[in-house]
C-alpha positions in Angstrom: -5.9 29.6 -18.1 -9.3 28.5 -16.4 -9.8 24.7 -15.6 -13.0 23.1 -16.3 -14.8 22.3 -13.1 -15.3 18.4 -12.6 -18.6 16.9 -11.8 -17.7 14.0 -9.8 -21.1 12.3 -9.9 -20.7 12.2 -13.6 -17.2 10.5 -12.9 -18.7 7.9 -10.3 -21.3 7.2 -12.7 -18.7 6.3 -15.7 -16.6 4.1 -13.2 -19.5 2.2 -12.2 -20.5 1.3 -15.7 -16.9 0.2 -16.5 -17.1 -1.8 -13.5 -20.3 -3.5 -14.7 -19.0 -4.0 -17.8 -16.0 -6.0 -16.7 -17.9 -8.1 -14.6 -20.2 -8.6 -17.2 -17.2 -9.7 -19.6 -15.9 -12.1 -16.7 -19.1 -13.8 -16.4 -19.3 -14.5 -19.9 -16.0 -15.9 -19.9 -16.5 -18.2 -17.3 -19.9 -19.3 -18.8 -17.8 -20.1 -22.2 -15.5 -21.9 -20.6 -18.0 -23.8 -18.6 -19.9 -24.7 -22.1 -16.5 -26.0 -23.7 -16.0 -28.1 -20.8 -19.8 -29.6 -21.0 -19.2 -30.2 -24.7 -16.0 -32.5 -24.0 -18.2 -34.4 -21.6 -21.0 -34.8 -24.1 -18.7 -36.0 -26.8 -17.5 -38.9 -24.2 -21.1 -39.9 -23.6 -22.0 -40.1 -26.9 -25.2 -41.1 -28.2 -26.3 -42.6 -24.8 -26.8 -39.3 -23.4 -28.8 -38.2 -26.5 -31.2 -41.3 -26.1 -31.9 -40.7 -22.7 -32.6 -36.8 -23.2 -35.0 -37.9 -26.1 -36.8 -40.8 -23.8 -37.2 -38.1 -21.1 -39.1 -35.8 -23.6 -41.2 -38.7 -24.9 -42.5 -39.5 -21.2 -43.1 -35.6 -20.7 -46.9 -35.0 -22.1 -46.8 -31.4 -20.8 -43.9 -30.6 -22.8 -40.6 -29.0 -21.6 -40.5 -28.1 -18.0 -39.8 -24.3 -17.4 -36.1 -24.9 -16.1 -35.2 -26.8 -19.6 -33.6 -24.7 -22.2 -34.5 -24.9 -26.0 -32.7 -28.3 -26.5 -34.6 -30.0 -23.7 -31.7 -30.8 -21.0 -31.4 -28.9 -17.9 -29.1 -26.1 -17.6 -26.1 -26.9 -15.7 -25.8 -25.3 -12.3 -22.8 -23.1 -12.2 -19.9 -24.5 -9.8 -19.3 -21.8 -7.4 -15.2 -21.8 -6.8 -14.4 -21.3 -3.4 -11.7 -18.6 -2.8 -9.2 -19.7 -0.5 -9.0 -16.9 2.2 -5.7 -15.4 1.6 -3.5 -15.6 4.4 -2.7 -12.7 6.6 0.8 -11.3 6.0 2.9 -11.9 9.0 3.3 -8.7 11.0 7.0 -7.6 10.9 8.5 -6.0 14.0 9.4 -2.4 13.2 12.8 -1.8 15.0 12.6 1.3 17.3 15.0 3.7 16.3 17.6 4.3 19.0 16.8 7.7 20.8 20.0 9.4 20.9 20.0 11.9 23.7 20.9 15.3 22.4 22.2 18.8 23.8 21.7 22.2 22.8 24.7 24.2 22.4 25.6 27.8 20.8 27.7 27.6 17.8 29.7 30.6 16.4 29.5 30.6 12.4 31.3 32.5 9.8 29.4 33.6 6.5 29.5 30.3 4.8 27.9 28.3 7.6 31.0 26.9 9.4 30.8 26.2 12.5 34.1 28.2 13.9 33.3 27.5 17.7 31.0 26.0 20.1 30.0 26.9 23.5 27.7 25.1 26.6 24.1 26.5 26.3 24.3 28.9 29.6 27.7 30.7 28.1 25.7 32.6 25.3 27.2 35.7 26.2 31.0 34.3 25.8 29.7 33.0 22.6 28.3 36.3 21.3 31.2 38.0 22.1 33.5 35.8 20.0 31.5 36.5 17.3 31.9 40.0 17.7 35.7 39.7 18.2 35.7 37.7 14.7 33.8 40.6 13.1 36.2 43.2 14.1 39.4 41.2 13.6 38.4 39.6 10.1 36.2 41.9 8.7 33.6 39.2 7.8 30.0 38.3 9.2 29.9 35.7 12.0 27.0 34.9 14.1 25.7 32.8 17.1 23.0 30.1 16.3 21.8 27.1 18.8 23.0 23.9 17.4 21.7 20.2 18.7 24.8 18.0 18.9 24.7 14.2 20.3 25.2 13.9 23.8 27.8 11.2 24.2 29.8 12.4 26.9 27.6 11.2 29.8 27.0 7.8 27.8 30.6 7.1 27.7 31.6 8.1 31.3 28.5 6.1 32.5 29.7 3.1 30.8 33.4 3.3 31.8 32.4 3.7 35.5 30.3 0.4 35.3 33.5 -1.3 33.5 35.4 -0.5 36.3 33.5 -1.6 39.2 
C-alpha cells in the first residue's frame, strides 16, 4: 500500500496560518478585557467625563483629530504587561555512576546458557578442554564464551591491607 508524499511547504503554511489565527484571537480577547475595564471606569465618573468630552469637541473647530475614534475620545493606549523573566531552574548535579572495574574470564556454558565453570583469561585452553570433556561425558552441547565480571578481589585486598597498617 503506497503512502502519499507529504508536502512540507504546505504543512508549514498551514501551521503558520493557525498560529496567526491563535495570536489574533488572543489579541481580541485582551482588547475585550481592556474595553470592559474602561467601561467600568466610565460608569464611576459618569456624566463628568461626558461633559468634558463635549467641551473638548466644541473647542475644536477643525473636527475630531486623527487619533480620536468615532465617539470623540482618544483611543486608550494598551498597557504593555511586562512578563517577568522566568527563573532559570537550578542545575542539579548528576551523580557520576560508580565505575566498577571488570575483568574478562572464560566461561563454560551448557545448552541452556548456564555457566558451568569459569577460567582466568590466560587459561583459555583449559576452558576449551573442559567443554570438550563435558560434551563427551554428558552428550550435550557445551561451549566457551568470554564473560565480564566485576573485579572485587583486588579492591578488597587493597582495603584489607590499608586497615592492617
